C-alpha positions as CSV (number, residue, x, y, z in Angstrom):
1,M,0.0,0.0,0.0
2,F,2.6,2.5,1.0
3,E,5.1,1.6,-1.7
4,N,2.7,3.1,-4.3
5,L,2.9,6.7,-2.9
6,D,3.8,9.0,-5.7
7,I,6.2,11.1,-3.6
8,F,8.4,8.1,-3.0
9,R,8.4,7.2,-6.7
10,M,9.3,10.8,-7.6
11,S,12.1,11.1,-5.1
12,A,13.5,7.7,-6.2
13,A,13.4,8.8,-9.9
14,M,15.1,12.0,-9.0
15,A,17.9,10.2,-7.2
16,R,18.3,7.8,-10.2
17,H,18.4,10.8,-12.5
18,A,21.1,12.5,-10.4
19,G,23.2,9.3,-10.4
20,K,23.0,9.0,-14.2
21,Q,23.8,12.7,-14.5
22,Q,26.9,12.2,-12.3
23,A,28.0,9.3,-14.5
24,V,27.7,11.4,-17.7
25,V,29.7,14.1,-16.1
26,A,32.4,11.6,-15.0
27,Q,32.5,10.3,-18.6
28,N,32.9,13.8,-19.9
29,V,35.8,14.5,-17.5
30,A,37.4,11.2,-18.4
31,N,37.4,12.2,-22.0
32,A,38.7,15.8,-21.4
33,D,41.8,15.1,-23.5
34,T,40.2,12.9,-26.2
35,P,40.4,14.6,-29.6
36,G,37.1,15.2,-31.2
37,Y,35.1,14.2,-28.1
38,A,31.6,15.8,-27.9
39,V,30.2,16.8,-24.5
40,R,27.2,14.7,-23.4
41,R,24.3,15.9,-21.3
42,L,21.0,14.6,-19.9
43,P,17.8,16.4,-20.2
44,A,16.7,18.1,-17.0
45,F,14.8,16.0,-14.5
46,Q,11.7,18.2,-14.9
47,V,11.6,17.3,-18.6
48,S,12.2,13.6,-18.2
49,Y,9.7,13.2,-15.3
50,A,6.9,15.4,-16.6
51,P,3.7,13.7,-15.4
52,S,0.9,13.5,-17.9
53,E,-2.7,14.5,-17.2
54,D,-3.7,10.9,-16.7
55,A,-0.7,9.3,-15.1
56,S,-2.7,6.2,-14.0
57,L,-2.8,5.0,-17.6
58,Q,0.8,5.7,-18.3
59,T,2.5,4.2,-15.3
60,A,2.6,0.4,-14.7
61,T,2.2,-1.1,-11.2
62,R,4.0,-4.2,-12.4
63,V,5.9,-5.3,-15.4
64,G,3.7,-5.8,-18.5
65,H,0.6,-4.2,-16.9
66,L,-1.4,-2.1,-19.4
67,H,1.7,-1.6,-21.6
68,G,2.9,1.1,-19.1
69,R,6.4,1.8,-18.1
70,M,7.9,1.3,-14.7
71,D,9.2,4.5,-13.0
72,G,12.8,5.0,-13.7
73,A,13.0,2.3,-16.3
74,G,13.1,4.7,-19.2
75,L,15.8,7.2,-18.0
76,P,16.7,9.4,-20.9
77,A,19.9,8.7,-22.8
78,A,22.7,11.2,-22.7
79,Q,22.8,13.3,-25.8
80,D,25.7,15.1,-27.5
81,V,25.7,18.9,-27.1
82,R,27.1,21.4,-29.5
83,A,29.7,23.4,-27.6
84,Q,32.7,25.5,-28.4
85,S,35.6,23.2,-29.4
86,S,39.3,23.4,-28.6
87,P,41.8,23.2,-31.4
88,N,41.8,19.4,-31.2
89,G,38.0,19.3,-31.5
90,N,37.4,18.4,-27.9
91,Q,34.4,20.3,-26.3
92,V,34.9,19.4,-22.6
93,S,35.2,22.4,-20.2
94,L,36.4,21.1,-16.8
95,E,35.0,24.1,-15.1
96,T,31.5,23.4,-16.5
97,E,31.8,19.8,-15.6
98,I,32.6,20.7,-12.0
99,L,29.5,22.8,-11.9
100,K,27.4,20.0,-13.4
101,S,28.8,17.6,-10.9
102,V,27.8,19.9,-8.0
103,D,24.4,20.2,-9.6
104,A,23.9,16.5,-9.6
105,K,25.0,16.2,-6.0
106,R,22.5,18.9,-5.0
107,Q,19.7,17.1,-6.9
108,H,20.6,13.8,-5.2
109,D,20.6,15.5,-1.8
110,R,17.2,17.1,-2.6
111,A,15.8,13.7,-3.5
112,M,17.0,12.2,-0.2
113,A,15.6,15.1,1.8
114,I,12.2,14.7,0.1
115,Y,12.3,11.0,0.9
116,K,13.3,11.4,4.5
117,T,10.7,14.1,5.1
118,S,8.0,12.0,3.5
119,I,9.0,9.0,5.7
120,G,8.8,11.3,8.8
121,V,5.3,12.6,7.8
122,L,4.2,9.0,7.2
123,R,5.5,7.8,10.5
124,S,3.8,10.8,12.3
125,S,0.5,10.0,10.7
126,L,0.7,6.3,11.8
127,R,1.5,7.0,15.4
128,T,-1.2,6.4,17.9
129,T,-1.8,8.9,20.7
């Protein structure tokens, strides 16, 4: 019953998105000296998690149910971004990647704060007086 609360699904999806964003940033940094490497980015979480008007028909409660998708199963793929290139064709800016890494950490921390607060509210509502 409680595993189907949307706030928990949303915070879990946000944490998964932050983890994938951190992985993409790490890949960009690892290829900072690779000639011709194009910077890769994920779409913002708000874009990838935009709930539809009738989310009940779009989200599956179990695999194969109503041809829906399981939350987090369809994380967006990283896409190449056009950026200014260095003379060897590499587009990685280490300063920008540091900022993107901090952004991903903040997103993950925000997701964990939402989860912890929601657990606290749930526990408070279940306590008997």
